[in-house]
N, C-alpha and C positions, 0 to 999 in steps of 0.2 A: 405526378412524378415531377415536372418541370417546375410546376408550380413550388412544390416544396423545396426543390433546391435554390430555386432562386429567391425566397424568401431567407434561405439561410443564408444565401451570397448577401443581400441587404443588410442582413443584421451585423454579416463582419467587416462591412465598409468593402465589399465587389474584389476582396482580394484571393481570389479564387485562381488557382491553376492548377494543370491537367497532369500533378506527379503523386507520388504514392508515400507512404507510410506501411512501416513493418507492421505485424502483429504482435500483439502484449496479449501475455494470460491475463484473462479479465480476474479469475480469482484473487490472483496476488494482486490487483488493484482496489481492491475492498477497501476505503479510506474514509476511514469515522475521524473524520474534522482533521486539520492539519499534524496534529498532534500527534496521533497516531504512526508517521514517516519515522520517526528516530530510531524507533523500535524495528522497524522493519530493514532499516537500514546496517543494522548491528545483524541481522540476520542473514545477512546478502553477501557482510563481510566475514562470517565464521563459515560461510560455505566457500567462498571466494572462487566461484567458478563465474564466469562472465554468464549472464542471461538478458536477454533481450527485453524482460520484463521488470519493473518496478516489484519489490518485495516488501508488502504493506499491510501484517498482518493486523489481527486485532491487539489494541493498545493494552500493555499490561499496566499496574500499578506503579504509577513511576516514584510511588513515595517509599517504596519497600526497598530500602538500600542497603546492601551488604556487602561492606570491605570486601573482596576475593584474598585470599591465600594466597596470590603472585610472586613470583621469583621474574628481577628482571630478565627481560629475554626480547632478541632482533629476529624476525623469522621472514626473510625473502621470498616470495614465493613465483613461479609462473602456472601459467594454467590453457588450454589450448581446446576449445568446443565446436564442435558443428553440429549445428542444427537444421532440419528440415520441416519448410511450412507448407503447409498443405491449404490452399486458400490464404495467403501472405495479408491481401489487403481485409479482409473478412468483410465483404458483400455478399448480396444474396447468389445463388446459384444463375448460371447462367453468364454467354458472351456480351452478352448487353450491358449489364451492369459495370462487366470489366472495360471496356472501351469507352462508355459514356462516364461512370465516375472518376475510374483511375487515368484514362485516358491509352490512345493506341501505342500500343510497340511496348508496353508492359504483361510482366509474366505473372499470372496468378500464383503459378506455383516457385519456390526459391530456396535454395541454399543461404546459409549466415556460417561464415566462420570468424572465430574470434578469438583473438590471442591475446593474452592477461597478464601484465607483471604488476608486481603490489609487494607490500610489506603489512605485517601486524608487530606490535611490540608493546611491552610492557615494561614500566619502570615504579620501584616500591619506594620508598621513604617513610620508615616506621609504619603508621595506621594510613598512610596517604598512598593511591595507588592511580598512575597514567597511564593507560591503555589509548591505543591509536593503529587507526590503519588507514591505507593508502591503497587506489587499486586505478591501473588505467588499463581500456579495453579499446581494440582496433577492432572493430564490426567491420566486415565489408561481403557484401552480398554475389552470389555469382551473378543474376540477373541483371537484379533493380539496381544498380551501382549509381542510381542517384540517392539511394538510401545510407550508404556509407557514410561511417562516421565515427567519433571517437567518444566514446562515452567513461564512467569512473567515479569513484566515489572517496569521500576522504572525512576519518573521524577522527575526534581527539577529545576523551574524555579522564574525567577526574572522579577516582571514588573519594572522597574527605569523609574522614570521623573525626571530630574534633575532641569528643570522650565519649564513653561506653554509653552514653544518651543519646547525644549528637553526633549525625552522619547525612550524608546526602551525597549529591552527584553534581558537577558541572561541563559543561562541554559544546561542541562545535560541530555539525555534521554539514556536507557538500555532497550533493549528487547532482550527476549529469546522464540525460538518458533520452534516447529517441521517445517520442508523444506517440501514443496509442492511436489507431485509426478509428477502430469500433466507433469509438464515441465522439470524438472529435467533428470527423467525417471530412477532414479536411488533407490533400491529397498530395500534401511535398515534406520536405523533410523539416521537421521541428523537432528542436532538442530543447527538452524541459529542464531548467536548473533552478536546487533548491538549496537556501541557503538557512541552517537554523542555528537558534543559541539557546540553549537550555540551565535551569539550574533544580537541583528538586535538595528540600531536606526533609529529615526525620527526629522527630524527638521524642522519646520514651517517656510520658508519664509516672508510670509507675508499672507494676508487674501486669498489669492488664490494658492500660490504655496507652495510647499513642495519638501524637498529632503530626499532620505532615502537608507539606504546601507543592507547589511548581509553578513553574514558570517558563513560558515557552516562544519564541519570536521567531517568524519563519516567512520567508520572503520566497516567494516561487514564480518564473518567469520563463517565458518560450520566446525561441528564437526566432521563430517566423511570425512578418509583423501580423498577418489574417488573424496569428492566434493569441495575441496578447491581449485582444478580451478576456483572455484566461489568467492572465495575470494576477497576482492575489498579493496580501500581506494580513498576517493573522497574527494576534498577541493569544497566548491561554493561560490563565489563571486557574489556580486549581486549590483549593485548602480542604482539609478532610480530617476527622476521628475519627481512630479505630480502638475496638475494643475486643479484647481475646479471650474469650471465652476457655480457652487451652492451648494449648501451644503449637495446635496445628490449625484452629477452628477460630475465625474472627469476623467481626461486623462491621463495616465502617458506614459511617455518612459522610457524605461527599459533595460540594460546591463547584462549579468550573463556570466562568464566565470569558468568553471569548469575543473577539472583536474582529470582525474580518471589515478589511477596504482591498475595493479594486481600483485601481488608477483609471480603467475606463470605463464610462458611462455606458450603459445601453441606449438605444433609440426607442421610445415608445410609445408609436402614433403619432410621429413629428417632433416629441421631446425627449431632451436628455434626462434620464435618470440616474440617480445614484440607486448602486447595489451593494452599499457600505451598509453592515448589518451588526447587531449585538445578539449574543446567543449567551442564555441564563439557563444549566442544567442541576438538577437538584436530583441526587441517584442514592442508592441502599443498595451496598456491596457486602456480597459473605462469601466465605470460605467455608466448606463443611469438609470433613473427613469424614464417612459411614464408617470403613473400616481402613486398615492398610493399604488395600486395594485399589477405593473405590473415591472418589473425592468429587465434590459440587462445587463452581464459582457462578456466582451469577450476581448481574447486578439488574435494579429496577428503577427507571426516575423522568420525570416528567420534563419536556424542553421547549422552552420558549426563545423563537427567534423574531426581530422586529427589525425590518428595514429603514436607512435612512430618508428614504423614498416612499410614500404611500402608496405612489403605481405600481411598486413590485409587490407588494402583496407580504403577509406574515406569515409565519407558522409555529403552532404549537400543537403537543400531543405526547403523547406516552411513548419511550423507549425501552427496550430491555435485552439482556443477552443470558443466556444459561450453558454453560459447556458441564457435561459429565464428562470423568477419566474413570477408566476401569482396567486393571493390569491383570487380564486372565490368568496370564505365568509370568514367571520371570522374565520372558523372552517377548512376550504378545501382549501391546497394549491397542485401546480403541481410546478414541476422543470423539462425542457426540454434543454437537451444538444446536442450539436452535436462536434468532435472534430477531427483533423488529426495531429498526434502527435508520437514523436521517445521515445518509450515507454521498458521497459525491466522487467521482475518479480523479487521481490526480493532475491530470494533464486536462480537464474540462471542468473545472469547477464551482463553472455559473449552472452546470446542471447538477441540481442535487435532487434525489429520490428516494424514497423510506423502501427501505430493502426490508426484505422479509422471505427468511429462508432458513435451512437445516444443512448439517453436513455430517458426514461418517470419515474419521480420520485412524485406519490400525496401521501402527505400527509392528512390524516383525523384525526382532535382532535374531538373525539367523545364527550368526557368530561372531566373534569379535571383531571381524573382518567387514563379515557381508551382511547391508540392513535393508530391508524391503520396506516401504511405506505407501500405504495408497489415499487418496482423497477424493469422499464424491458429494457434490453439493450442487443443490436446486434453489433456486431465489428467484420472488418476484420484485420486480423494480417498479414501482409506480412515483413519475417525477411529478413532484409537487408544484403549484401555480405560479411561485417566483422563479422556478429553475428555465433558464434563458432557452432552452428547449422549446419547452411549453408557451414561453412572451413570443415565439417566432414562428415554431411550425406548428403546435397546438397542441392538442390532449396526448402522452404516451405512455403508456406500459409493454413490459418485456416480462419476459419467462428467459430464466438460462440453468442451464444444463451442465455441468463441467466433470470429468472423470480425471484424475491425475494417477499414473502410478512410477514409482522411482526406486531404482535399485543402485545402492552406495556400496565400493568396494575396498577397503583398504588393502593394495596390495603389498605394499612396505610401509616403514613407518613415514616418508616421506612422500609417496604416491597414493593418490586417491582416485580411483575412477567413478563416473556417474553415470549413469544410463535413465532418462525421463520421457516419458509419453505423456499427452495431453489430446483430451477432444473435449470441444466448445460445442454449444449448439444456442441460439439465441431466438427467441419467436417475438415479434412485436408486432402492436398494432398498425403500428407505421412502418411500412416493408422494408422501408429502404434500409431499416437495421435488424433486420435477418439476417442471419446466417449460421454455416457451419464449419469446421475445420478441424484440424490435427495439428500436431506440432510434436516431432520426434528432435532429442539431442543427446549428445554422448559427448561425454566433458572427458578430460585428466588433469589431475592439477597436482604440481612437483613443490615441496616446501623445502628448502635447501637447508 
């Protein structure tokens, strides 16, 4: 145990101290390269309730752009949320781990109070639509007050349309949030800030054919000096062509190129090695509607990553994701997904792994005001040889099981209430990464 901890300390230049990070929901941290983040930020902004986790779902096809039928609006809002963490630091069971890893005097369980203020708005001019969201969260813990922080996000997005055939998007995203503890194993407050600029276009070549492209630049920085080894810059370029076999069914071929840069090199056997990489990904995507109630979205690709330093190693292999959606009734829907992808967590981008898993997500719209949703996920995570974790502490394999339940109630036109429960359990061949714990939250949002 002490050898493992000492090894990671050396890899991070001995910047350790005995402080702690709050827990974040791992299933919201699934990260398929940096370009997926902007979609997650959209989801967070729409919910409007402060959450201690990143919301980073699977990426959509950024090239499918439809200018929304929106009116000019400006809607300020405020929100309050209370969250209870059982096993805040996501450490293995036992007082030894809490006192040794986190430090004496810290509380294993804690309450988080979050106060939020923000605004959503849209502005339209002819076919052009500008949408924005701004939000600031004040986060205060009852016991572990050294984790108190201010987080938030900002988004400005232009949905443009030059003609009936040519349209696209352009925008800027910013987010700041407290980093996760489960994967970094850093025990002090560390805020992760992400800046993104992106642009997309789509051109309709004919009644069946269309071409599209995207460009995304991302900068991620960590506030804590020990975690700056995870600072990263990426540029992602996508080009694709789509064939519509019918109004609802499409087949696309897509090429992605990612250029990743880490300002900090890593020391391997006494020699500094660059972790900069180039990633090429060729994928086939399809959307097929069997009936009005059942649809399939799938992509199958081959990914190859090469590093600037031969000492770090390379990776290549197949990647895929399949999602089946079924509307059992007008009010009950199911989403079933399975995947095999190269993934990394936003605040630990040096630790890449092959994620293989499946999920089930039912949604029940009980009434116009009340909706109940759930998520059950099971995944295996095999860390690749070029992962910083493997380079410093050896082979690592995890399995993660998660269950979530969420209840949303629209009390009035302006007031929305939300309750959520989550239970996570991780097993690992490196015992220090194993844990289980639950999170319960209750929040309210008022839109003026």
